[in-house]
All heavy atoms as a GROMACS GRO file, in nm:
protein
  571
    1MET      N    1   3.344  -3.350  -0.836
    1MET     CA    2   3.281  -3.453  -0.937
    1MET      C    3   3.158  -3.388  -1.015
    1MET      O    4   3.106  -3.282  -0.956
    1MET     CB    5   3.246  -3.577  -0.870
    1MET     CG    6   3.365  -3.651  -0.812
    1MET     SD    7   3.355  -3.829  -0.834
    1MET     CE    8   3.451  -3.864  -0.702
    2SER      N    9   3.128  -3.442  -1.117
    2SER     CA   10   3.018  -3.373  -1.204
    2SER      C   11   2.885  -3.407  -1.140
    2SER      O   12   2.862  -3.509  -1.066
    2SER     CB   13   3.031  -3.442  -1.343
    2SER     OG   14   2.915  -3.401  -1.405
    3ASP      N   15   2.795  -3.318  -1.161
    3ASP     CA   16   2.651  -3.344  -1.120
    3ASP      C   17   2.578  -3.404  -1.224
    3ASP      O   18   2.460  -3.430  -1.213
    3ASP     CB   19   2.588  -3.203  -1.084
    3ASP     CG   20   2.641  -3.146  -0.965
    3ASP    OD1   21   2.688  -3.218  -0.878
    3ASP    OD2   22   2.645  -3.021  -0.956
    4LEU      N   23   2.633  -3.442  -1.334
    4LEU     CA   24   2.581  -3.508  -1.445
    4LEU      C   25   2.539  -3.659  -1.402
    4LEU      O   26   2.611  -3.713  -1.320
    4LEU     CB   27   2.666  -3.522  -1.573
    4LEU     CG   28   2.692  -3.385  -1.648
    4LEU    CD1   29   2.798  -3.414  -1.750
    4LEU    CD2   30   2.575  -3.322  -1.700
    5PRO      N   31   2.420  -3.706  -1.453
    5PRO     CA   32   2.397  -3.842  -1.413
    5PRO      C   33   2.489  -3.936  -1.475
    5PRO      O   34   2.542  -3.913  -1.578
    5PRO     CB   35   2.246  -3.864  -1.461
    5PRO     CG   36   2.242  -3.762  -1.572
    5PRO     CD   37   2.329  -3.645  -1.535
    6LEU      N   38   2.508  -4.051  -1.417
    6LEU     CA   39   2.586  -4.166  -1.476
    6LEU      C   40   2.520  -4.202  -1.606
    6LEU      O   41   2.407  -4.196  -1.620
    6LEU     CB   42   2.606  -4.275  -1.384
    6LEU     CG   43   2.683  -4.249  -1.255
    6LEU    CD1   44   2.696  -4.376  -1.170
    6LEU    CD2   45   2.824  -4.196  -1.281
    7THR      N   46   2.610  -4.248  -1.688
    7THR     CA   47   2.553  -4.306  -1.815
    7THR      C   48   2.457  -4.438  -1.794
    7THR      O   49   2.473  -4.491  -1.686
    7THR     CB   50   2.668  -4.355  -1.914
    7THR    OG1   51   2.613  -4.403  -2.032
    7THR    CG2   52   2.753  -4.457  -1.843
    8THR      N   53   2.381  -4.449  -1.882
    8THR     CA   54   2.287  -4.561  -1.880
    8THR      C   55   2.363  -4.693  -1.915
    8THR      O   56   2.328  -4.800  -1.898
    8THR     CB   57   2.169  -4.558  -1.978
    8THR    OG1   58   2.202  -4.530  -2.097
    8THR    CG2   59   2.074  -4.446  -1.930
    9GLU      N   60   2.489  -4.674  -1.976
    9GLU     CA   61   2.572  -4.777  -2.010
    9GLU      C   62   2.670  -4.810  -1.888
    9GLU      O   63   2.749  -4.734  -1.853
    9GLU     CB   64   2.654  -4.754  -2.129
    9GLU     CG   65   2.732  -4.862  -2.177
    9GLU     CD   66   2.820  -4.820  -2.306
    9GLU    OE1   67   2.815  -4.708  -2.352
    9GLU    OE2   68   2.898  -4.916  -2.347
   10PRO      N   69   2.649  -4.917  -1.819
   10PRO     CA   70   2.728  -4.939  -1.689
   10PRO      C   71   2.865  -4.981  -1.735
   10PRO      O   72   2.903  -5.020  -1.849
   10PRO     CB   73   2.660  -5.074  -1.628
   10PRO     CG   74   2.586  -5.129  -1.745
   10PRO     CD   75   2.549  -5.028  -1.847
   11LEU      N   76   2.958  -4.966  -1.636
   11LEU     CA   77   3.105  -5.013  -1.657
   11LEU      C   78   3.104  -5.160  -1.688
   11LEU      O   79   3.026  -5.244  -1.608
   11LEU     CB   80   3.190  -4.966  -1.549
   11LEU     CG   81   3.204  -4.828  -1.508
   11LEU    CD1   82   3.300  -4.813  -1.387
   11LEU    CD2   83   3.266  -4.747  -1.626
   12THR      N   84   3.194  -5.202  -1.766
   12THR     CA   85   3.206  -5.342  -1.788
   12THR      C   86   3.288  -5.405  -1.675
   12THR      O   87   3.346  -5.334  -1.586
   12THR     CB   88   3.287  -5.370  -1.932
   12THR    OG1   89   3.428  -5.327  -1.907
   12THR    CG2   90   3.214  -5.319  -2.043
   13ARG      N   91   3.288  -5.538  -1.673
   13ARG     CA   92   3.370  -5.600  -1.568
   13ARG      C   93   3.520  -5.561  -1.575
   13ARG      O   94   3.585  -5.531  -1.482
   13ARG     CB   95   3.363  -5.749  -1.579
   13ARG     CG   96   3.416  -5.828  -1.470
   13ARG     CD   97   3.402  -5.986  -1.479
   13ARG     NE   98   3.273  -6.019  -1.553
   13ARG     CZ   99   3.267  -6.121  -1.628
   13ARG    NH1  100   3.360  -6.204  -1.646
   13ARG    NH2  101   3.155  -6.146  -1.698
   14ARG      N  102   3.573  -5.547  -1.700
   14ARG     CA  103   3.705  -5.503  -1.722
   14ARG      C  104   3.737  -5.367  -1.671
   14ARG      O  105   3.827  -5.334  -1.622
   14ARG     CB  106   3.752  -5.538  -1.866
   14ARG     CG  107   3.898  -5.498  -1.883
   14ARG     CD  108   3.992  -5.589  -1.808
   14ARG     NE  109   4.054  -5.683  -1.887
   14ARG     CZ  110   4.139  -5.775  -1.847
   14ARG    NH1  111   4.178  -5.780  -1.717
   14ARG    NH2  112   4.192  -5.860  -1.933
   15GLU      N  113   3.647  -5.285  -1.708
   15GLU     CA  114   3.647  -5.136  -1.671
   15GLU      C  115   3.645  -5.118  -1.520
   15GLU      O  116   3.719  -5.054  -1.450
   15GLU     CB  117   3.538  -5.056  -1.736
   15GLU     CG  118   3.557  -5.037  -1.886
   15GLU     CD  119   3.433  -4.992  -1.959
   15GLU    OE1  120   3.326  -4.985  -1.895
   15GLU    OE2  121   3.442  -4.955  -2.072
   16LEU      N  122   3.565  -5.203  -1.448
   16LEU     CA  123   3.562  -5.209  -1.306
   16LEU      C  124   3.706  -5.253  -1.246
   16LEU      O  125   3.750  -5.196  -1.149
   16LEU     CB  126   3.459  -5.276  -1.252
   16LEU     CG  127   3.313  -5.242  -1.259
   16LEU    CD1  128   3.207  -5.331  -1.225
   16LEU    CD2  129   3.296  -5.112  -1.161
   17GLU      N  130   3.753  -5.350  -1.313
   17GLU     CA  131   3.876  -5.397  -1.269
   17GLU      C  132   3.984  -5.282  -1.285
   17GLU      O  133   4.078  -5.262  -1.201
   17GLU     CB  134   3.924  -5.523  -1.354
   17GLU     CG  135   4.038  -5.590  -1.305
   17GLU     CD  136   4.048  -5.728  -1.384
   17GLU    OE1  137   3.985  -5.752  -1.489
   17GLU    OE2  138   4.141  -5.810  -1.345
   18VAL      N  139   3.988  -5.216  -1.400
   18VAL     CA  140   4.083  -5.107  -1.427
   18VAL      C  141   4.067  -4.999  -1.328
   18VAL      O  142   4.159  -4.942  -1.266
   18VAL     CB  143   4.080  -5.056  -1.570
   18VAL    CG1  144   4.145  -4.932  -1.591
   18VAL    CG2  145   4.123  -5.181  -1.666
   19LEU      N  146   3.935  -4.960  -1.296
   19LEU     CA  147   3.908  -4.853  -1.200
   19LEU      C  148   3.963  -4.893  -1.062
   19LEU      O  149   4.019  -4.801  -0.993
   19LEU     CB  150   3.759  -4.833  -1.194
   19LEU     CG  151   3.705  -4.729  -1.098
   19LEU    CD1  152   3.774  -4.594  -1.126
   19LEU    CD2  153   3.556  -4.720  -1.105
   20ARG      N  154   3.943  -5.007  -1.022
   20ARG     CA  155   3.999  -5.059  -0.882
   20ARG      C  156   4.156  -5.040  -0.898
   20ARG      O  157   4.207  -4.997  -0.793
   20ARG     CB  158   3.958  -5.202  -0.860
   20ARG     CG  159   3.816  -5.214  -0.825
   20ARG     CD  160   3.785  -5.358  -0.787
   20ARG     NE  161   3.640  -5.365  -0.743
   20ARG     CZ  162   3.541  -5.425  -0.826
   20ARG    NH1  163   3.579  -5.473  -0.956
   20ARG    NH2  164   3.436  -5.430  -0.788
   21LEU      N  165   4.213  -5.080  -1.002
   21LEU     CA  166   4.364  -5.067  -1.007
   21LEU      C  167   4.409  -4.922  -1.008
   21LEU      O  168   4.509  -4.885  -0.946
   21LEU     CB  169   4.412  -5.135  -1.122
   21LEU     CG  170   4.396  -5.298  -1.118
   21LEU    CD1  171   4.438  -5.360  -1.243
   21LEU    CD2  172   4.463  -5.352  -1.002
   22ILE      N  173   4.333  -4.828  -1.073
   22ILE     CA  174   4.360  -4.693  -1.073
   22ILE      C  175   4.356  -4.642  -0.934
   22ILE      O  176   4.448  -4.579  -0.874
   22ILE     CB  177   4.255  -4.612  -1.150
   22ILE    CG1  178   4.281  -4.638  -1.310
   22ILE    CG2  179   4.261  -4.468  -1.133
   22ILE    CD1  180   4.174  -4.590  -1.402
   23ALA      N  181   4.243  -4.677  -0.854
   23ALA     CA  182   4.231  -4.641  -0.718
   23ALA      C  183   4.344  -4.697  -0.623
   23ALA      O  184   4.366  -4.636  -0.516
   23ALA     CB  185   4.096  -4.686  -0.669
   24GLN      N  186   4.404  -4.808  -0.667
   24GLN     CA  187   4.515  -4.851  -0.588
   24GLN      C  188   4.649  -4.779  -0.614
   24GLN      O  189   4.748  -4.813  -0.568
   24GLN     CB  190   4.538  -4.993  -0.608
   24GLN     CG  191   4.414  -5.081  -0.558
   24GLN     CD  192   4.416  -5.226  -0.594
   24GLN    OE1  193   4.524  -5.274  -0.649
   24GLN    NE2  194   4.320  -5.290  -0.568
   25GLY      N  195   4.639  -4.678  -0.724
   25GLY     CA  196   4.755  -4.603  -0.754
   25GLY      C  197   4.843  -4.666  -0.874
   25GLY      O  198   4.956  -4.600  -0.884
   26LEU      N  199   4.794  -4.763  -0.928
   26LEU     CA  200   4.874  -4.809  -1.045
   26LEU      C  201   4.866  -4.722  -1.154
   26LEU      O  202   4.773  -4.662  -1.199
   26LEU     CB  203   4.823  -4.949  -1.084
   26LEU     CG  204   4.885  -5.068  -1.003
   26LEU    CD1  205   4.827  -5.072  -0.846
   26LEU    CD2  206   4.856  -5.206  -1.059
   27SER      N  207   4.986  -4.712  -1.232
   27SER     CA  208   4.989  -4.648  -1.356
   27SER      C  209   4.945  -4.727  -1.475
   27SER      O  210   4.935  -4.847  -1.460
   27SER     CB  211   5.148  -4.611  -1.381
   27SER     OG  212   5.218  -4.734  -1.413
   28ASN      N  213   4.923  -4.667  -1.585
   28ASN     CA  214   4.887  -4.741  -1.710
   28ASN      C  215   4.974  -4.859  -1.742
   28ASN      O  216   4.924  -4.970  -1.750
   28ASN     CB  217   4.867  -4.649  -1.824
   28ASN     CG  218   4.738  -4.572  -1.812
   28ASN    OD1  219   4.650  -4.589  -1.720
   28ASN    ND2  220   4.716  -4.484  -1.910
   29PRO      N  221   5.114  -4.838  -1.736
   29PRO     CA  222   5.195  -4.941  -1.765
   29PRO      C  223   5.188  -5.063  -1.667
   29PRO      O  224   5.194  -5.180  -1.694
   29PRO     CB  225   5.332  -4.894  -1.762
   29PRO     CG  226   5.315  -4.757  -1.797
   29PRO     CD  227   5.178  -4.717  -1.739
   30ASP      N  228   5.167  -5.022  -1.540
   30ASP     CA  229   5.152  -5.131  -1.424
   30ASP      C  230   5.017  -5.208  -1.447
   30ASP      O  231   5.017  -5.325  -1.424
   30ASP     CB  232   5.164  -5.062  -1.296
   30ASP     CG  233   5.287  -5.012  -1.254
   30ASP    OD1  234   5.402  -5.048  -1.318
   30ASP    OD2  235   5.297  -4.917  -1.166
   31ILE      N  236   4.913  -5.139  -1.480
   31ILE     CA  237   4.783  -5.203  -1.500
   31ILE      C  238   4.791  -5.290  -1.624
   31ILE      O  239   4.751  -5.407  -1.614
   31ILE     CB  240   4.669  -5.088  -1.519
   31ILE    CG1  241   4.653  -5.025  -1.387
   31ILE    CG2  242   4.538  -5.166  -1.567
   31ILE    CD1  243   4.566  -4.888  -1.412
   32ALA      N  244   4.860  -5.246  -1.736
   32ALA     CA  245   4.876  -5.324  -1.856
   32ALA      C  246   4.959  -5.458  -1.825
   32ALA      O  247   4.916  -5.567  -1.862
   32ALA     CB  248   4.953  -5.244  -1.958
   33GLU      N  249   5.060  -5.439  -1.744
   33GLU     CA  250   5.141  -5.564  -1.699
   33GLU      C  251   5.056  -5.655  -1.616
   33GLU      O  252   5.055  -5.790  -1.634
   33GLU     CB  253   5.261  -5.519  -1.633
   33GLU     CG  254   5.351  -5.629  -1.591
   33GLU     CD  255   5.477  -5.588  -1.519
   33GLU    OE1  256   5.534  -5.479  -1.555
   33GLU    OE2  257   5.531  -5.664  -1.446
   34LYS      N  258   4.975  -5.608  -1.524
   34LYS     CA  259   4.898  -5.691  -1.418
   34LYS      C  260   4.799  -5.762  -1.506
   34LYS      O  261   4.763  -5.869  -1.472
   34LYS     CB  262   4.845  -5.595  -1.322
   34LYS     CG  263   4.766  -5.679  -1.208
   34LYS     CD  264   4.744  -5.576  -1.093
   34LYS     CE  265   4.694  -5.659  -0.973
   34LYS     NZ  266   4.776  -5.744  -0.895
   35LEU      N  267   4.737  -5.704  -1.603
   35LEU     CA  268   4.625  -5.752  -1.674
   35LEU      C  269   4.660  -5.822  -1.796
   35LEU      O  270   4.584  -5.879  -1.872
   35LEU     CB  271   4.522  -5.644  -1.704
   35LEU     CG  272   4.445  -5.575  -1.588
   35LEU    CD1  273   4.347  -5.474  -1.646
   35LEU    CD2  274   4.376  -5.681  -1.495
   36SER      N  275   4.800  -5.823  -1.828
   36SER     CA  276   4.843  -5.879  -1.945
   36SER      C  277   4.778  -5.836  -2.075
   36SER      O  278   4.731  -5.908  -2.153
   36SER     CB  279   4.835  -6.036  -1.949
   36SER     OG  280   4.909  -6.079  -1.842
   37VAL      N  281   4.780  -5.701  -2.088
   37VAL     CA  282   4.723  -5.638  -2.206
   37VAL      C  283   4.814  -5.534  -2.241
   37VAL      O  284   4.906  -5.481  -2.154
   37VAL     CB  285   4.573  -5.582  -2.179
   37VAL    CG1  286   4.474  -5.689  -2.153
   37VAL    CG2  287   4.582  -5.473  -2.068
   38ALA      N  288   4.797  -5.469  -2.349
   38ALA     CA  289   4.876  -5.361  -2.405
   38ALA      C  290   4.841  -5.228  -2.329
   38ALA      O  291   4.734  -5.206  -2.288
   38ALA     CB  292   4.855  -5.329  -2.560
   39GLU      N  293   4.938  -5.141  -2.321
   39GLU     CA  294   4.916  -5.015  -2.255
   39GLU      C  295   4.806  -4.927  -2.325
   39GLU      O  296   4.723  -4.864  -2.262
   39GLU     CB  297   5.049  -4.930  -2.236
   39GLU     CG  298   5.029  -4.810  -2.157
   39GLU     CD  299   5.170  -4.738  -2.132
   39GLU    OE1  300   5.269  -4.795  -2.167
   39GLU    OE2  301   5.154  -4.615  -2.097
   40GLY      N  302   4.801  -4.944  -2.456
   40GLY     CA  303   4.697  -4.867  -2.530
   40GLY      C  304   4.559  -4.912  -2.492
   40GLY      O  305   4.461  -4.844  -2.486
   41THR      N  306   4.547  -5.043  -2.466
   41THR     CA  307   4.417  -5.099  -2.415
   41THR      C  308   4.387  -5.040  -2.292
   41THR      O  309   4.252  -5.013  -2.262
   41THR     CB  310   4.428  -5.251  -2.408
   41THR    OG1  311   4.470  -5.305  -2.534
   41THR    CG2  312   4.299  -5.323  -2.369
   42VAL      N  313   4.468  -5.029  -2.197
   42VAL     CA  314   4.448  -4.966  -2.069
   42VAL      C  315   4.403  -4.817  -2.101
   42VAL      O  316   4.304  -4.772  -2.021
   42VAL     CB  317   4.564  -4.976  -1.983
   42VAL    CG1  318   4.545  -4.901  -1.845
   42VAL    CG2  319   4.604  -5.119  -1.949
   43ARG      N  320   4.467  -4.752  -2.173
   43ARG     CA  321   4.426  -4.607  -2.195
   43ARG      C  322   4.282  -4.600  -2.254
   43ARG      O  323   4.205  -4.510  -2.215
   43ARG     CB  324   4.516  -4.552  -2.304
   43ARG     CG  325   4.651  -4.505  -2.244
   43ARG     CD  326   4.734  -4.416  -2.333
   43ARG     NE  327   4.771  -4.470  -2.467
   43ARG     CZ  328   4.876  -4.541  -2.487
   43ARG    NH1  329   4.972  -4.566  -2.392
   43ARG    NH2  330   4.899  -4.591  -2.607
   44VAL      N  331   4.249  -4.694  -2.330
   44VAL     CA  332   4.104  -4.707  -2.391
   44VAL      C  333   4.010  -4.713  -2.277
   44VAL      O  334   3.899  -4.648  -2.263
   44VAL     CB  335   4.093  -4.804  -2.501
   44VAL    CG1  336   3.938  -4.835  -2.533
   44VAL    CG2  337   4.162  -4.760  -2.622
   45HIS      N  338   4.038  -4.811  -2.194
   45HIS     CA  339   3.965  -4.838  -2.079
   45HIS      C  340   3.945  -4.722  -1.978
   45HIS      O  341   3.834  -4.690  -1.943
   45HIS     CB  342   4.007  -4.967  -1.991
   45HIS     CG  343   3.987  -5.100  -2.049
   45HIS    ND1  344   3.873  -5.138  -2.107
   45HIS    CD2  345   4.070  -5.204  -2.072
   45HIS    CE1  346   3.888  -5.260  -2.149
   45HIS    NE2  347   4.013  -5.298  -2.139
   46VAL      N  348   4.066  -4.658  -1.947
   46VAL     CA  349   4.058  -4.543  -1.863
   46VAL      C  350   3.976  -4.434  -1.928
   46VAL      O  351   3.873  -4.369  -1.861
   46VAL     CB  352   4.196  -4.492  -1.838
   46VAL    CG1  353   4.188  -4.351  -1.778
   46VAL    CG2  354   4.275  -4.582  -1.752
   47SER      N  355   3.977  -4.400  -2.056
   47SER     CA  356   3.913  -4.307  -2.130
   47SER      C  357   3.753  -4.331  -2.118
   47SER      O  358   3.676  -4.252  -2.096
   47SER     CB  359   3.955  -4.299  -2.284
   47SER     OG  360   3.872  -4.208  -2.348
   48ARG      N  361   3.714  -4.460  -2.144
   48ARG     CA  362   3.581  -4.505  -2.131
   48ARG      C  363   3.517  -4.483  -1.990
   48ARG      O  364   3.407  -4.443  -1.981
   48ARG     CB  365   3.559  -4.642  -2.187
   48ARG     CG  366   3.575  -4.654  -2.338
   48ARG     CD  367   3.553  -4.792  -2.387
   48ARG     NE  368   3.572  -4.797  -2.527
   48ARG     CZ  369   3.594  -4.907  -2.599
   48ARG    NH1  370   3.605  -5.025  -2.528
   48ARG    NH2  371   3.609  -4.899  -2.721
   49ILE      N  372   3.600  -4.529  -1.896
   49ILE     CA  373   3.560  -4.503  -1.759
   49ILE      C  374   3.534  -4.351  -1.723
   49ILE      O  375   3.428  -4.317  -1.666
   49ILE     CB  376   3.673  -4.549  -1.658
   49ILE    CG1  377   3.676  -4.708  -1.662
   49ILE    CG2  378   3.637  -4.510  -1.521
   49ILE    CD1  379   3.814  -4.759  -1.607
   50LEU      N  380   3.626  -4.271  -1.756
   50LEU     CA  381   3.607  -4.124  -1.731
   50LEU      C  382   3.485  -4.073  -1.815
   50LEU      O  383   3.402  -4.005  -1.756
   50LEU     CB  384   3.733  -4.059  -1.783
   50LEU     CG  385   3.862  -4.078  -1.704
   50LEU    CD1  386   3.980  -3.997  -1.751
   50LEU    CD2  387   3.842  -4.061  -1.552
   51ASP      N  388   3.462  -4.112  -1.936
   51ASP     CA  389   3.351  -4.072  -2.016
   51ASP      C  390   3.217  -4.112  -1.956
   51ASP      O  391   3.134  -4.049  -1.923
   51ASP     CB  392   3.362  -4.129  -2.157
   51ASP     CG  393   3.453  -4.056  -2.244
   51ASP    OD1  394   3.503  -3.949  -2.201
   51ASP    OD2  395   3.488  -4.104  -2.353
   52LYS      N  396   3.214  -4.250  -1.909
   52LYS     CA  397   3.099  -4.296  -1.862
   52LYS      C  398   3.048  -4.233  -1.722
   52LYS      O  399   2.933  -4.214  -1.707
   52LYS     CB  400   3.105  -4.455  -1.845
   52LYS     CG  401   3.095  -4.522  -1.977
   52LYS     CD  402   3.105  -4.678  -1.952
   52LYS     CE  403   3.095  -4.751  -2.075
   52LYS     NZ  404   3.103  -4.911  -2.045
   53LEU      N  405   3.144  -4.210  -1.643
   53LEU     CA  406   3.130  -4.154  -1.511
   53LEU      C  407   3.128  -4.007  -1.509
   53LEU      O  408   3.112  -3.942  -1.402
   53LEU     CB  409   3.227  -4.216  -1.410
   53LEU     CG  410   3.224  -4.361  -1.396
   53LEU    CD1  411   3.338  -4.413  -1.298
   53LEU    CD2  412   3.089  -4.409  -1.349
   54HIS      N  413   3.158  -3.942  -1.628
   54HIS     CA  414   3.165  -3.799  -1.640
   54HIS      C  415   3.256  -3.732  -1.545
   54HIS      O  416   3.236  -3.630  -1.468
   54HIS     CB  417   3.024  -3.733  -1.612
   54HIS     CG  418   2.913  -3.788  -1.695
   54HIS    ND1  419   2.908  -3.762  -1.839
   54HIS    CD2  420   2.819  -3.878  -1.676
   54HIS    CE1  421   2.803  -3.823  -1.894
   54HIS    NE2  422   2.746  -3.901  -1.790
   55LEU      N  423   3.377  -3.793  -1.547
   55LEU     CA  424   3.492  -3.751  -1.462
   55LEU      C  425   3.597  -3.692  -1.552
   55LEU      O  426   3.618  -3.718  -1.673
   55LEU     CB  427   3.549  -3.865  -1.381
   55LEU     CG  428   3.440  -3.945  -1.290
   55LEU    CD1  429   3.505  -4.070  -1.225
   55LEU    CD2  430   3.394  -3.829  -1.182
   56ALA      N  431   3.686  -3.609  -1.499
   56ALA     CA  432   3.776  -3.529  -1.573
   56ALA      C  433   3.922  -3.591  -1.560
   56ALA      O  434   3.998  -3.584  -1.666
   56ALA     CB  435   3.788  -3.382  -1.510
   57ASN      N  436   3.944  -3.676  -1.465
   57ASN     CA  437   4.079  -3.744  -1.455
   57ASN      C  438   4.086  -3.860  -1.373
   57ASN      O  439   3.984  -3.903  -1.306
   57ASN     CB  440   4.188  -3.628  -1.411
   57ASN     CG  441   4.133  -3.560  -1.280
   57ASN    OD1  442   4.120  -3.649  -1.187
   57ASN    ND2  443   4.138  -3.432  -1.278
   58ARG      N  444   4.198  -3.930  -1.360
   58ARG     CA  445   4.235  -4.042  -1.287
   58ARG      C  446   4.211  -4.021  -1.137
   58ARG      O  447   4.163  -4.105  -1.061
   58ARG     CB  448   4.372  -4.090  -1.312
   58ARG     CG  449   4.401  -4.139  -1.444
   58ARG     CD  450   4.551  -4.162  -1.455
   58ARG     NE  451   4.594  -4.289  -1.382
   58ARG     CZ  452   4.594  -4.396  -1.438
   58ARG    NH1  453   4.569  -4.421  -1.560
   58ARG    NH2  454   4.636  -4.503  -1.351
   59THR      N  455   4.238  -3.908  -1.088
   59THR     CA  456   4.226  -3.875  -0.940
   59THR      C  457   4.078  -3.873  -0.916
   59THR      O  458   4.042  -3.932  -0.811
   59THR     CB  459   4.276  -3.733  -0.910
   59THR    OG1  460   4.432  -3.732  -0.944
   59THR    CG2  461   4.270  -3.703  -0.764
   60GLN      N  462   3.992  -3.808  -0.997
   60GLN     CA  463   3.849  -3.820  -0.964
   60GLN      C  464   3.800  -3.964  -0.980
   60GLN      O  465   3.711  -3.996  -0.891
   60GLN     CB  466   3.774  -3.727  -1.066
   60GLN     CG  467   3.796  -3.592  -1.042
   60GLN     CD  468   3.714  -3.510  -1.131
   60GLN    OE1  469   3.656  -3.536  -1.238
   60GLN    NE2  470   3.703  -3.371  -1.103
   61ALA      N  471   3.852  -4.034  -1.067
   61ALA     CA  472   3.814  -4.179  -1.078
   61ALA      C  473   3.847  -4.254  -0.963
   61ALA      O  474   3.772  -4.340  -0.912
   61ALA     CB  475   3.884  -4.236  -1.205
   62ALA      N  476   3.971  -4.235  -0.904
   62ALA     CA  477   4.008  -4.308  -0.779
   62ALA      C  478   3.917  -4.261  -0.662
   62ALA      O  479   3.888  -4.359  -0.586
   62ALA     CB  480   4.164  -4.271  -0.740
   63LEU      N  481   3.891  -4.134  -0.654
   63LEU     CA  482   3.798  -4.088  -0.538
   63LEU      C  483   3.661  -4.158  -0.550
   63LEU      O  484   3.593  -4.197  -0.458
   63LEU     CB  485   3.797  -3.935  -0.544
   63LEU     CG  486   3.922  -3.864  -0.500
   63LEU    CD1  487   3.906  -3.719  -0.517
   63LEU    CD2  488   3.944  -3.894  -0.351
   64TYR      N  489   3.609  -4.156  -0.687
   64TYR     CA  490   3.479  -4.230  -0.703
   64TYR      C  491   3.487  -4.366  -0.666
   64TYR      O  492   3.395  -4.407  -0.597
   64TYR     CB  493   3.450  -4.217  -0.852
   64TYR     CG  494   3.332  -4.290  -0.888
   64TYR    CD1  495   3.204  -4.232  -0.885
   64TYR    CD2  496   3.341  -4.424  -0.934
   64TYR    CE1  497   3.087  -4.303  -0.916
   64TYR    CE2  498   3.218  -4.483  -0.962
   64TYR     CZ  499   3.103  -4.432  -0.960
   64TYR     OH  500   2.992  -4.504  -0.997
   65ALA      N  501   3.602  -4.442  -0.699
   65ALA     CA  502   3.611  -4.575  -0.659
   65ALA      C  503   3.605  -4.597  -0.503
   65ALA      O  504   3.530  -4.693  -0.449
   65ALA     CB  505   3.731  -4.640  -0.713
   66LEU      N  506   3.677  -4.512  -0.428
   66LEU     CA  507   3.674  -4.503  -0.295
   66LEU      C  508   3.536  -4.479  -0.231
   66LEU      O  509   3.490  -4.549  -0.144
   66LEU     CB  510   3.779  -4.414  -0.236
   66LEU     CG  511   3.930  -4.442  -0.249
   66LEU    CD1  512   4.012  -4.332  -0.212
   66LEU    CD2  513   3.943  -4.570  -0.145
   67GLN      N  514   3.464  -4.376  -0.287
   67GLN     CA  515   3.342  -4.336  -0.239
   67GLN      C  516   3.230  -4.444  -0.260
   67GLN      O  517   3.139  -4.458  -0.172
   67GLN     CB  518   3.292  -4.201  -0.297
   67GLN     CG  519   3.384  -4.084  -0.257
   67GLN     CD  520   3.360  -3.963  -0.335
   67GLN    OE1  521   3.302  -3.969  -0.447
   67GLN    NE2  522   3.390  -3.848  -0.286
   68GLU      N  523   3.255  -4.521  -0.358
   68GLU     CA  524   3.156  -4.621  -0.395
   68GLU      C  525   3.187  -4.755  -0.334
   68GLU      O  526   3.112  -4.856  -0.350
   68GLU     CB  527   3.142  -4.638  -0.554
   68GLU     CG  528   3.082  -4.514  -0.627
   68GLU     CD  529   2.943  -4.482  -0.578
   68GLU    OE1  530   2.861  -4.580  -0.555
   68GLU    OE2  531   2.919  -4.363  -0.547
   69GLY      N  532   3.301  -4.756  -0.255
   69GLY     CA  533   3.336  -4.883  -0.178
   69GLY      C  534   3.392  -4.977  -0.279
   69GLY      O  535   3.394  -5.107  -0.246
   70LEU      N  536   3.445  -4.948  -0.404
   70LEU     CA  537   3.506  -5.053  -0.478
   70LEU      C  538   3.643  -5.073  -0.436
   70LEU      O  539   3.685  -5.194  -0.490
   70LEU     CB  540   3.505  -4.982  -0.626
   70LEU     CG  541   3.375  -4.948  -0.697
   70LEU    CD1  542   3.391  -4.874  -0.825
   70LEU    CD2  543   3.291  -5.080  -0.708
   71VAL      N  544   3.702  -5.011  -0.363
   71VAL     CA  545   3.825  -5.035  -0.308
   71VAL      C  546   3.827  -4.974  -0.165
   71VAL      O  547   3.756  -4.890  -0.122
   71VAL     CB  548   3.949  -4.974  -0.375
   71VAL    CG1  549   3.965  -5.033  -0.509
   71VAL    CG2  550   3.930  -4.828  -0.376
   72SER      N  551   3.917  -5.047  -0.077
   72SER     CA  552   3.924  -4.997   0.058
   72SER      C  553   4.033  -4.882   0.080
   72SER      O  554   4.123  -4.884  -0.008
   72SER     CB  555   3.957  -5.109   0.152
   72SER     OG  556   4.084  -5.174   0.124
   73PRO      N  557   4.026  -4.799   0.169
   73PRO     CA  558   4.105  -4.677   0.176
   73PRO      C  559   4.253  -4.716   0.223
   73PRO      O  560   4.334  -4.636   0.222
   73PRO     CB  561   4.049  -4.584   0.275
   73PRO     CG  562   3.942  -4.669   0.343
   73PRO     CD  563   3.921  -4.791   0.257
   74ASP      N  564   4.279  -4.844   0.260
   74ASP     CA  565   4.413  -4.873   0.295
   74ASP      C  566   4.497  -4.933   0.186
   74ASP      O  567   4.532  -4.941   0.097
   74ASP     CB  568   4.414  -4.970   0.408
   74ASP     CG  569   4.325  -5.105   0.384
   74ASP    OD1  570   4.235  -5.094   0.293
   74ASP    OD2  571   4.343  -5.190   0.450
   0.00000   0.00000   0.00000
């Protein structure tokens, strides 16, 4: 993960929800269906999450969520 500090702009409630679903292994289409939004909307949320947390990909986002206790490892 990056050594850059987190942004001063915190994740929104929806971004946290998407981050938790990423950590649970859901794909963008699955997240879109679960949240009743368009897949493009999910892509925007994922992009903003990665930007805000200075992460390179979904795997790093999932690990971040686990490390921060946003999801349980089971």
